[in-house]
C-alpha positions as CSV (number, residue, x, y, z in Angstrom):
1,M,-20.4,-9.8,-1.4
2,A,-19.2,-8.3,2.1
3,E,-16.5,-10.8,2.1
4,K,-15.4,-9.6,-1.4
5,N,-15.6,-6.1,-0.7
6,K,-13.3,-6.7,2.6
7,K,-10.6,-8.4,0.5
8,T,-10.9,-5.5,-1.9
9,I,-10.4,-2.9,0.8
10,T,-7.4,-4.9,2.6
11,G,-5.9,-5.2,-1.0
12,Q,-5.8,-1.5,-1.6
13,V,-4.5,-0.8,2.1
14,L,-1.8,-3.2,1.5
15,N,-0.7,-1.6,-1.8
16,S,-0.9,1.9,-0.3
17,I,1.5,0.8,2.3
18,K,3.6,-0.9,-0.1
19,I,3.5,2.5,-2.2
20,N,4.3,4.5,0.7
21,K,7.4,2.5,1.6
22,L,8.8,2.8,-1.6
23,K,8.4,6.4,-1.7
24,C,10.4,6.4,1.8
25,I,13.1,4.2,0.4
26,N,13.1,6.5,-2.7
27,G,13.3,9.3,-0.5
28,L,16.2,7.9,1.6
29,N,18.2,7.2,-1.7
30,E,17.9,10.7,-2.7
31,I,19.4,12.4,0.6
């Protein structure tokens, strides 16, 4: 179970990083 939880947390972190990168790119395009 612990291994599965680690993977889920890692996936969530990667997803949030991707979302933040997209937001930054969108912000640069708006300027």
